[in-house]
Residue frames relative to the residue before (quaternion, step in Angstrom):
aa qw qx qy qz dx dy dz
M 1.0000 0.0000 0.0000 0.0000 0.00 0.00 0.00
L 0.6403 0.5259 -0.3004 0.4724 3.57 1.02 -0.88
K 0.6655 0.5092 -0.2916 0.4613 3.54 1.01 -0.89
T 0.6155 0.5565 -0.3238 0.4546 3.52 1.11 -0.71
W 0.6211 0.5619 -0.2891 0.4636 3.49 1.10 -1.13
K 0.7037 0.4837 -0.2728 0.4432 3.56 0.75 -1.15
S 0.6385 0.4946 -0.3166 0.4975 3.64 1.10 -0.71
F 0.6572 0.4920 -0.3384 0.4600 3.68 0.88 -0.55
S 0.6146 0.5275 -0.3479 0.4722 3.58 1.18 -0.76
L 0.6921 0.5030 -0.3115 0.4134 3.51 0.80 -1.04
M 0.6287 0.5041 -0.3440 0.4819 3.64 1.10 -0.73
T 0.6064 0.5470 -0.3811 0.4334 3.69 1.01 -0.62
V 0.6421 0.5523 -0.2893 0.4460 3.49 0.93 -1.07
L 0.6635 0.5163 -0.2813 0.4627 3.53 0.90 -1.03
V 0.6449 0.5216 -0.3103 0.4645 3.56 0.92 -0.91
L 0.7014 0.5011 -0.2766 0.4247 3.51 0.88 -0.94
V 0.5985 0.5609 -0.2981 0.4882 3.40 1.26 -0.76
F 0.6740 0.4826 -0.3041 0.4694 3.58 0.96 -0.93
V 0.6548 0.5132 -0.3287 0.4471 3.58 0.97 -0.81
L 0.6445 0.5218 -0.3098 0.4652 3.54 0.97 -0.88
A 0.6735 0.4926 -0.2979 0.4636 3.47 0.93 -0.88
A 0.6266 0.5095 -0.3515 0.4735 3.61 1.02 -0.65
C 0.6695 0.4904 -0.3344 0.4465 3.56 0.88 -0.93
G 0.6148 0.5640 -0.3428 0.4317 3.57 1.07 -0.81
A 0.6634 0.5140 -0.2994 0.4541 3.52 1.06 -0.91
D 0.6508 0.4963 -0.3491 0.4564 3.52 1.05 -0.80
D 0.6451 0.5341 -0.3427 0.4256 3.59 0.91 -0.86
E 0.6449 0.5138 -0.3045 0.4768 3.56 1.03 -0.85
G 0.6382 0.5169 -0.3303 0.4652 3.58 1.07 -0.70
D 0.6595 0.5183 -0.2965 0.4567 3.56 1.00 -0.84
N 0.6877 0.4816 -0.2893 0.4598 3.39 0.99 -0.97
G 0.5755 0.5966 -0.3348 0.4481 3.45 1.19 -0.63
N 0.6702 0.4731 -0.2812 0.4979 3.62 0.94 -1.05
D 0.6579 0.4980 -0.3510 0.4427 3.59 0.89 -0.90
E 0.6426 0.5118 -0.3271 0.4670 3.58 0.91 -0.80
E 0.6485 0.5175 -0.3487 0.4359 3.56 0.93 -0.78
T 0.6661 0.4975 -0.3083 0.4624 3.50 0.94 -0.98
T 0.6397 0.5359 -0.3050 0.4589 3.57 0.93 -0.91
D 0.6476 0.5235 -0.3142 0.4559 3.52 0.96 -0.89
E 0.6643 0.5060 -0.3328 0.4382 3.60 0.99 -1.02
A 0.6673 0.4883 -0.3271 0.4575 3.61 0.96 -0.83
A 0.6376 0.5385 -0.3332 0.4387 3.59 0.96 -0.94
A 0.5964 0.6090 -0.3638 0.3756 3.57 1.10 -0.82
V 0.6915 0.4344 -0.2619 0.5144 3.63 1.18 -0.68
G 0.8275 0.2266 -0.1091 0.5019 3.54 0.28 -1.33
E 0.2056 -0.8278 0.5027 0.1405 3.60 1.04 -0.42
G 0.6427 -0.6004 0.2789 0.3855 3.45 1.20 0.80
K 0.3839 0.7550 -0.4502 0.2828 3.50 1.35 0.26
E 0.4274 -0.7154 0.4732 0.2856 3.49 -0.95 0.78
I 0.0229 0.7650 -0.6435 -0.0118 3.63 -1.04 0.73
E 0.2366 -0.7814 0.5754 0.0475 3.52 -0.92 1.05
L 0.0408 -0.7371 0.6742 0.0232 3.59 -0.92 1.03
V 0.2074 -0.7486 0.6200 0.1107 3.52 -1.19 0.89
Y 0.0241 0.7827 -0.6219 0.0016 3.54 -1.18 0.49
V 0.4570 -0.6206 0.5574 0.3087 3.45 -1.36 0.54
N 0.5161 -0.7260 0.3782 0.2519 3.50 -1.03 0.91
W 0.2714 0.7192 -0.5681 0.2938 3.46 0.72 1.32
D 0.6126 -0.5742 0.3594 0.4072 3.64 -0.99 0.65
T 0.6374 0.5182 -0.3665 0.4369 3.64 0.90 -0.78
E 0.7318 0.4203 -0.2758 0.4602 3.62 0.80 -0.78
I 0.5568 0.5507 -0.4104 0.4671 3.57 1.16 -0.38
A 0.6489 0.5132 -0.3059 0.4712 3.68 1.02 -0.92
S 0.7441 0.4351 -0.2679 0.4304 3.59 0.59 -1.03
T 0.6723 0.5055 -0.3098 0.4432 3.56 0.96 -0.79
H 0.6783 0.4551 -0.3233 0.4777 3.53 0.95 -0.71
V 0.6019 0.5152 -0.3788 0.4783 3.68 0.94 -0.48
V 0.6847 0.4295 -0.3352 0.4841 3.70 0.63 -0.80
G 0.6421 0.5222 -0.3607 0.4300 3.62 1.02 -0.78
K 0.6315 0.5388 -0.3339 0.4466 3.59 1.03 -0.74
V 0.6199 0.5182 -0.3380 0.4826 3.62 1.04 -0.78
L 0.6836 0.4690 -0.3038 0.4696 3.66 0.82 -0.82
E 0.6286 0.5252 -0.3447 0.4584 3.51 0.95 -0.69
D 0.6617 0.5004 -0.3256 0.4535 3.58 0.99 -0.76
L 0.6408 0.5115 -0.3009 0.4871 3.57 1.25 -0.47
G 0.6469 -0.5581 0.3270 0.4040 3.66 1.24 0.14
Y 0.5171 0.6237 -0.4508 0.3746 3.60 1.14 0.16
D 0.4172 -0.6307 0.5945 0.2734 3.61 -1.39 0.44
V 0.0939 -0.8620 0.4980 0.0113 3.53 0.08 1.27
K 0.0744 -0.7687 0.6347 0.0285 3.54 -0.87 0.95
L 0.0820 -0.7896 0.6078 0.0221 3.62 -0.70 1.02
T 0.0349 -0.8267 0.5607 -0.0316 3.59 -0.65 1.18
S 0.2919 -0.7673 0.5568 0.1267 3.46 -0.91 1.06
I 0.1267 0.8198 -0.5488 0.1035 3.59 -0.49 1.00
E 0.6871 -0.4573 0.3519 0.4416 3.57 -1.34 0.09
N 0.7149 -0.5206 0.2861 0.3689 3.48 -1.28 0.63
A 0.7304 0.4297 -0.2247 0.4810 3.49 0.68 -1.09
A 0.6114 0.5447 -0.3274 0.4715 3.59 1.10 -0.65
M 0.6086 0.5465 -0.3720 0.4387 3.60 1.05 -0.66
W 0.6702 0.4885 -0.2885 0.4785 3.60 0.92 -0.83
E 0.6815 0.4805 -0.3109 0.4560 3.55 0.90 -0.84
A 0.6028 0.5676 -0.3454 0.4419 3.58 1.03 -0.71
V 0.7045 0.4052 -0.2887 0.5061 3.60 0.85 -0.80
A 0.6223 0.5504 -0.3595 0.4250 3.71 0.95 -0.64
N 0.7736 0.3214 -0.2167 0.5013 3.60 0.92 -0.82
G 0.5947 -0.6434 0.3431 0.3386 3.61 1.22 0.24
E 0.4080 0.6891 -0.4896 0.3450 3.51 1.24 0.34
A 0.7583 0.2108 -0.1322 0.6025 3.56 1.08 -0.51
D 0.4938 -0.6817 0.4459 0.3044 3.62 -1.10 0.61
G 0.8089 -0.2187 0.1337 0.5292 3.64 0.99 -0.55
M 0.1413 -0.7596 0.6248 0.1125 3.52 -1.34 -0.07
V 0.2674 -0.7658 0.5687 0.1363 3.55 -1.23 0.68
A 0.5490 0.6512 -0.3017 0.4284 3.54 1.28 0.63
A 0.4498 0.6842 -0.4917 0.2963 3.65 0.97 0.60
W 0.1595 -0.7993 0.5727 0.0878 3.55 -0.50 1.08
L 0.0448 0.8108 -0.5720 0.1158 3.60 -0.55 1.24
P 0.6112 -0.1280 -0.7625 -0.1692 1.46 -2.23 1.05
A 0.6688 0.5582 -0.3282 0.3653 3.63 1.05 -0.34
T 0.6972 0.5069 -0.3317 0.3834 3.62 0.58 -1.05
H 0.8178 0.1840 -0.1265 0.5304 3.59 0.79 -0.79
E 0.1468 0.8285 -0.5212 0.1428 3.51 1.24 0.85
A 0.6570 0.5283 -0.3274 0.4267 3.64 0.82 -0.93
Q 0.6994 0.4845 -0.2504 0.4620 3.57 0.92 -1.09
Y 0.6233 0.5215 -0.3271 0.4823 3.53 1.06 -0.69
A 0.6203 0.5373 -0.3512 0.4508 3.60 0.94 -0.81
E 0.7374 0.4745 -0.2166 0.4292 3.59 0.97 -0.99
F 0.8138 0.2476 -0.0668 0.5215 3.53 0.99 -1.02
G 0.4350 0.7589 -0.4267 0.2296 3.64 1.24 -0.35
D 0.7232 0.4386 -0.2467 0.4730 3.59 1.02 -0.76
Q 0.6761 0.4697 -0.3130 0.4736 3.57 1.35 0.05
V 0.6897 0.4108 -0.3136 0.5071 3.55 1.20 0.20
V 0.4358 -0.6600 0.5305 0.3049 3.59 -1.27 0.06
E 0.2973 -0.7749 0.5392 0.1426 3.59 -0.57 1.27
L 0.1595 -0.7785 0.6026 0.0733 3.63 -0.85 0.99
G 0.6391 -0.5728 0.3683 0.3575 3.64 1.11 0.10
P 0.6749 -0.5197 0.3209 0.4140 3.53 -1.23 0.23
N 0.2282 -0.7300 0.6248 0.1570 3.60 -1.22 0.65
L 0.7855 0.1002 -0.0841 0.6049 3.62 1.28 -0.20
E 0.2528 -0.7855 0.5556 0.1024 3.51 -0.76 1.18
G 0.7692 0.4401 -0.2060 0.4150 3.61 -1.21 0.13
A 0.4308 0.6983 -0.5005 0.2763 3.58 1.09 0.17
K 0.1503 -0.8330 0.5316 0.0303 3.56 -1.06 0.47
I 0.0837 -0.7735 0.6166 0.1203 3.66 -0.99 0.48
G 0.2217 0.7674 -0.5820 0.1525 3.62 -1.23 0.40
L 0.5570 -0.5345 0.4700 0.4280 3.57 -1.27 -0.39
V 0.1536 -0.7933 0.5890 0.0102 3.46 -0.90 1.18
V 0.1059 -0.7613 0.6397 -0.0009 3.54 -1.24 0.87
P 0.5342 -0.5512 0.5021 0.3983 3.56 -1.23 0.30
S 0.6174 -0.6045 0.3791 0.3310 3.62 -1.08 0.88
Y 0.6340 0.5429 -0.3522 0.4233 3.57 1.05 -0.61
M 0.5794 0.5562 -0.4380 0.4039 3.71 0.98 -0.24
D 0.4358 -0.7391 0.4848 0.1698 3.43 -1.04 1.05
V 0.5659 0.5271 -0.4051 0.4877 3.52 0.73 1.19
D 0.1473 -0.8381 0.5236 0.0427 3.53 -0.92 1.04
S 0.7593 0.2916 -0.1488 0.5624 3.54 1.25 -0.34
I 0.5832 -0.5565 0.4577 0.3751 3.59 -1.22 0.60
A 0.6775 0.5538 -0.2925 0.3856 3.44 1.02 -0.93
D 0.6528 0.5301 -0.2672 0.4705 3.54 1.42 -0.39
L 0.4602 0.6944 -0.4404 0.3347 3.56 1.31 -0.18
T 0.1120 -0.8018 0.5852 0.0451 3.57 -1.03 0.83
D 0.7696 -0.2122 0.1786 0.5752 3.63 0.21 -1.28
E 0.2529 0.7807 -0.5347 0.2015 3.66 1.01 0.62
A 0.8640 0.1481 -0.0833 0.4740 3.59 -1.25 0.54
G 0.6290 -0.5602 0.3552 0.4054 3.61 1.01 0.66
Q 0.4916 -0.6751 0.3749 0.4025 3.48 1.38 0.67
T 0.5516 0.5824 -0.4339 0.4103 3.62 0.77 0.86
I 0.2311 -0.7458 0.6114 0.1286 3.42 -1.12 0.88
T 0.3274 -0.7661 0.5245 0.1757 3.61 -0.62 1.10
G 0.1586 -0.8261 0.5407 0.0059 3.56 -0.51 1.17
I 0.4295 -0.6204 0.5517 0.3552 3.52 -1.42 -0.13
E 0.8403 -0.1638 0.1258 0.5013 3.56 -1.10 -0.80
A 0.5349 -0.6000 0.4941 0.3313 3.54 -1.18 0.79
G 0.7469 0.4092 -0.2741 0.4467 3.48 -0.91 0.79
A 0.5458 0.6207 -0.3666 0.4271 3.56 1.42 -0.55
G 0.5896 -0.6298 0.3687 0.3461 3.60 -0.91 0.86
V 0.6491 0.5269 -0.3213 0.4449 3.51 1.05 -0.77
V 0.6249 0.4996 -0.3497 0.4875 3.55 1.16 -0.57
G 0.6480 0.5114 -0.3201 0.4650 3.54 0.90 -0.74
A 0.6184 0.5101 -0.3324 0.4969 3.59 1.06 -0.57
A 0.6630 0.5050 -0.3135 0.4552 3.55 0.92 -0.79
E 0.6484 0.4958 -0.3130 0.4855 3.60 1.11 -0.66
D 0.5918 0.5424 -0.3620 0.4738 3.54 1.18 -0.60
A 0.6334 0.5689 -0.3158 0.4187 3.61 1.09 -0.88
L 0.5978 0.5532 -0.3681 0.4485 3.59 1.14 -0.66
E 0.6689 0.4863 -0.2783 0.4885 3.62 1.19 -0.69
E 0.7287 0.4956 -0.2488 0.4018 3.50 0.92 -0.92
Y 0.7550 0.3306 -0.1967 0.5310 3.48 1.21 -0.81
D 0.4596 -0.7225 0.4364 0.2761 3.56 -0.62 1.20
N 0.6380 0.5599 -0.3080 0.4296 3.71 1.14 -0.82
L 0.7073 0.4286 -0.2866 0.4837 3.60 1.28 -0.28
S 0.3187 0.7947 -0.4828 0.1836 3.61 1.20 0.19
D 0.7101 0.3961 -0.2347 0.5327 3.67 1.17 -0.58
W 0.5146 0.6558 -0.4123 0.3676 3.67 1.18 -0.01
S 0.1546 -0.7627 0.6120 0.1411 3.60 -1.32 0.16
V 0.3313 -0.7027 0.5929 0.2121 3.52 -1.32 0.37
Q 0.0975 -0.7995 0.5878 0.0761 3.61 -0.50 1.16
T 0.2836 -0.7761 0.5466 0.1360 3.48 -0.71 1.31
S 0.0122 -0.7648 0.6440 -0.0127 3.54 -1.29 0.59
S 0.5713 -0.4974 0.4505 0.4726 3.52 -0.56 -1.27
S 0.6381 -0.5226 0.3697 0.4279 3.52 -1.24 0.36
G 0.6446 0.5023 -0.3484 0.4593 3.61 1.01 -0.73
A 0.6836 0.4640 -0.3294 0.4570 3.68 0.82 -0.81
M 0.6203 0.5268 -0.3815 0.4384 3.59 0.99 -0.53
T 0.6852 0.4594 -0.3098 0.4726 3.64 0.85 -0.79
T 0.5837 0.5584 -0.3694 0.4594 3.61 1.17 -0.46
Q 0.6801 0.4836 -0.2642 0.4836 3.52 0.91 -1.00
L 0.6156 0.5244 -0.3628 0.4630 3.54 1.08 -0.73
G 0.7043 0.4968 -0.2757 0.4257 3.61 0.78 -0.89
E 0.6447 0.5050 -0.3229 0.4744 3.51 1.17 -0.65
A 0.6232 0.5321 -0.3370 0.4636 3.63 1.15 -0.68
I 0.6494 0.5127 -0.3110 0.4676 3.50 0.96 -0.97
D 0.6170 0.5433 -0.3636 0.4382 3.65 0.86 -0.79
K 0.7479 0.3694 -0.2039 0.5124 3.64 0.97 -0.79
E 0.3505 -0.7342 0.4864 0.3187 3.57 1.39 -0.22
E 0.3611 0.6901 -0.5340 0.3290 3.61 0.85 0.94
G 0.5844 -0.5888 0.4353 0.3497 3.46 -1.33 0.47
I 0.1407 0.7589 -0.6315 0.0738 3.56 -1.12 0.73
I 0.1878 -0.7563 0.6258 0.0324 3.43 -1.15 0.88
V 0.0347 0.8206 -0.5688 0.0432 3.67 -0.48 1.11
T 0.5028 -0.5813 0.5331 0.3536 3.45 -1.40 0.37
G 0.0394 -0.8611 0.5048 -0.0462 3.60 -0.50 1.19
W 0.0334 -0.7730 0.6326 0.0334 3.51 -1.18 0.33
S 0.1199 -0.7538 0.6384 0.0990 3.51 -1.35 0.48
P 0.4602 -0.1375 -0.8750 -0.0604 1.42 -2.21 1.15
H 0.1190 0.7540 -0.6411 0.0801 3.49 -1.23 0.73
W 0.6031 -0.6274 0.3728 0.3220 3.49 -1.04 0.98
K 0.5801 0.6096 -0.3911 0.3727 3.62 1.10 -0.78
F 0.6521 0.5164 -0.3601 0.4223 3.70 0.96 -0.37
S 0.6254 0.4843 -0.3365 0.5110 3.50 1.40 -0.17
E 0.7067 0.4822 -0.2448 0.4561 3.42 1.07 -0.69
Y 0.7951 0.1950 -0.0878 0.5675 3.62 1.06 -0.83
D 0.4649 -0.6193 0.5506 0.3117 3.56 -1.42 0.43
L 0.1016 0.8262 -0.5349 0.1448 3.58 -0.10 1.35
K 0.1082 -0.7797 0.6077 0.1053 3.59 -1.31 0.18
Y 0.4367 -0.6230 0.5676 0.3147 3.54 -1.17 0.57
L 0.3909 -0.6355 0.6030 0.2823 3.62 -1.18 0.63
E 0.5352 -0.5951 0.4939 0.3399 3.56 -1.11 0.70
D 0.2022 -0.7771 0.5907 0.0793 3.53 -1.23 0.68
P 0.0818 -0.8579 0.5018 0.0741 3.58 0.55 1.07
E 0.6726 0.4675 -0.3294 0.4697 3.64 1.07 -0.33
G 0.4315 -0.7404 0.4346 0.2771 3.56 1.28 -0.04
V 0.2608 0.7966 -0.5194 0.1662 3.67 1.10 0.46
F 0.7515 0.4061 -0.2239 0.4693 3.66 1.01 -0.83
G 0.5168 -0.6940 0.3852 0.3208 3.56 1.35 0.32
D 0.6150 -0.5268 0.4300 0.3992 3.53 -1.39 -0.13
A 0.7786 -0.3363 0.2208 0.4816 3.46 -1.36 -0.21
E 0.2975 -0.7679 0.5475 0.1487 3.63 -1.10 0.68
T 0.2851 -0.7282 0.5842 0.2169 3.54 -1.20 0.23
I 0.2909 -0.7052 0.5981 0.2458 3.56 -1.17 0.49
E 0.1328 -0.8411 0.5242 0.0063 3.60 -0.57 1.20
T 0.3982 -0.6947 0.5465 0.2452 3.46 -1.43 0.43
M 0.0775 -0.7844 0.6154 -0.0020 3.51 -0.97 0.86
V 0.0548 -0.7935 0.6058 0.0206 3.59 -0.98 0.91
R 0.6151 -0.5367 0.4254 0.3908 3.57 -1.37 0.27
E 0.5231 -0.5733 0.5009 0.3831 3.52 -1.21 0.37
G 0.7736 0.3182 -0.2967 0.4608 3.49 -1.11 1.01
L 0.4465 0.6796 -0.4723 0.3402 3.61 1.19 0.00
E 0.6437 0.5731 -0.3335 0.3820 3.56 0.88 -0.90
E 0.6754 0.4840 -0.2673 0.4881 3.48 1.20 -0.95
D 0.6989 0.4986 -0.2638 0.4397 3.72 1.09 -0.92
M 0.8083 -0.0044 0.0412 0.5873 3.53 1.01 -0.90
P 0.1542 -0.8539 0.4905 0.0803 3.54 0.41 1.25
N 0.6522 0.5224 -0.3465 0.4262 3.59 0.92 -0.67
A 0.6442 0.5033 -0.3171 0.4807 3.48 0.97 -0.99
Y 0.5911 0.5574 -0.3426 0.4717 3.72 1.07 -0.81
K 0.6942 0.4865 -0.2983 0.4386 3.55 0.82 -1.01
V 0.6518 0.4868 -0.3491 0.4651 3.61 1.02 -0.69
L 0.6485 0.5270 -0.3150 0.4500 3.61 0.94 -0.78
D 0.6609 0.5161 -0.2934 0.4591 3.48 1.14 -0.83
Q 0.7197 0.4340 -0.2071 0.5008 3.58 1.14 -0.76
F 0.4808 0.6769 -0.4376 0.3451 3.55 1.19 -0.09
E 0.2778 0.7380 -0.5749 0.2184 3.62 -0.66 1.04
W 0.0754 0.8025 -0.5859 0.0834 3.47 -0.88 1.03
T 0.5506 -0.6420 0.4460 0.2928 3.56 -1.30 -0.03
Q 0.6553 -0.4907 0.3798 0.4307 3.58 -1.23 0.13
D 0.6303 0.5062 -0.3560 0.4687 3.56 1.03 -0.62
D 0.5790 0.5691 -0.3577 0.4614 3.62 1.03 -0.62
S 0.7086 0.4802 -0.2498 0.4527 3.44 0.75 -1.25
N 0.6820 0.5100 -0.2873 0.4385 3.62 0.94 -0.98
S 0.6014 0.5757 -0.3469 0.4319 3.55 1.10 -0.64
V 0.6776 0.4764 -0.2676 0.4922 3.51 1.05 -0.87
M 0.6649 0.4800 -0.3324 0.4658 3.61 0.92 -0.91
V 0.6136 0.5056 -0.3827 0.4705 3.74 0.79 -0.67
D 0.6544 0.5013 -0.3642 0.4334 3.60 0.80 -0.76
L 0.7677 0.3998 -0.2154 0.4521 3.60 0.71 -1.00
V 0.7081 0.4274 -0.2653 0.4956 3.61 1.01 -0.63
V 0.7810 0.3574 -0.1988 0.4720 3.60 0.53 -1.29
N 0.7705 0.3348 -0.2131 0.4989 3.60 0.95 -0.80
G 0.4663 -0.7174 0.4321 0.2848 3.59 1.23 0.15
V 0.4037 0.7100 -0.5130 0.2642 3.62 0.89 0.58
D 0.5889 -0.5829 0.4424 0.3432 3.51 -1.06 0.82
P 0.5613 -0.6393 0.3946 0.3472 3.69 -0.84 0.92
E 0.6572 0.5187 -0.3206 0.4430 3.54 0.92 -0.74
D 0.6732 0.4773 -0.2833 0.4886 3.54 1.08 -0.84
A 0.6355 0.5113 -0.3371 0.4702 3.61 0.93 -0.78
A 0.6705 0.5016 -0.3133 0.4481 3.66 0.98 -0.75
A 0.6305 0.5552 -0.2955 0.4549 3.47 1.15 -0.90
T 0.6383 0.5191 -0.3101 0.4764 3.56 1.09 -0.87
W 0.6767 0.4766 -0.3029 0.4724 3.61 0.85 -0.88
V 0.6551 0.4943 -0.3389 0.4601 3.58 0.87 -0.69
E 0.6239 0.5408 -0.3191 0.4652 3.58 1.02 -0.80
D 0.7295 0.4249 -0.2222 0.4877 3.58 0.95 -1.01
N 0.7947 0.2830 -0.1888 0.5027 3.72 1.04 -0.15
Q 0.0512 0.8714 -0.4819 0.0763 3.40 0.84 1.07
E 0.5678 0.5824 -0.3721 0.4471 3.61 1.38 -0.48
K 0.6941 0.4527 -0.2876 0.4802 3.50 0.95 -0.79
V 0.6163 0.5187 -0.3631 0.4683 3.52 1.02 -0.61
A 0.5893 0.5718 -0.3553 0.4467 3.67 1.06 -0.70
E 0.6774 0.4869 -0.3322 0.4402 3.56 1.01 -0.73
W 0.6622 0.4866 -0.3268 0.4669 3.53 1.15 -0.69
T 0.7204 0.4209 -0.2468 0.4929 3.68 1.08 -0.47
E 0.3797 0.7313 -0.4973 0.2716 3.56 1.23 0.07
G 0.8116 0.2754 -0.2104 0.4703 3.55 -0.98 0.89
V 0.5024 0.6287 -0.4229 0.4164 3.56 1.38 -0.16
E 0.1274 0.8068 -0.5701 0.0889 3.58 -0.76 0.91
């Protein structure tokens, strides 16, 4: 009986040793993979901090978080900072921030470009065909700014004071004789879309300062009013600007920012996710990056 018991104990110890050895081997294997993955990421970004700034518009929240996610995956310590429009330009111009992908040109950020354009490095458009103007629900029986009479209490619902599209709307009041008694009510981009949604729910008239890409065109049936006087200008581009010296300091990050380019459909899909579906910006960006690896590969081509 004693011999049997000793044999059983010996077997138990051997089994435990085998299990522990196996677990140890698995842990080592996992750690090795983690270290390998970390090493690959660190080989590019090396954990260096890079800060991108953006104005708190849905388009810029979407684009900045997507680019930030791509840089993060390359091993950079990415910091994304939302600040006021003029401060965004100034931060890149004086080198406090490394870059931004949120420059609307030539009209929306005309004033900021005039002040800081010669102090930043222009990397060109990351989105073509952007547009600004006055936007109304399609059920409103008006198609041109020149045809407005007394709709919506003769009020244009704007966004933040100082935004280019608000300035253009104020210029429209002077340019169009039929708008001489109208006013532009400034608020915020969030308040504007809230008022737009409430008016559409009641099928009331509303005129807002609008721009595209914007998720509201995916959510609501809207139209731009024709602008025969050309106050709002032609199509705009959204461009990327970085600080001087970034190419020398972080050439791979510079390359990604330089090669970042996407479409209105790309931007809209992220915006709908984060605004309409309530997804956290980081999660919405991560999902888009995961689902669009072919495009991400174009942005990271040549990174080594």
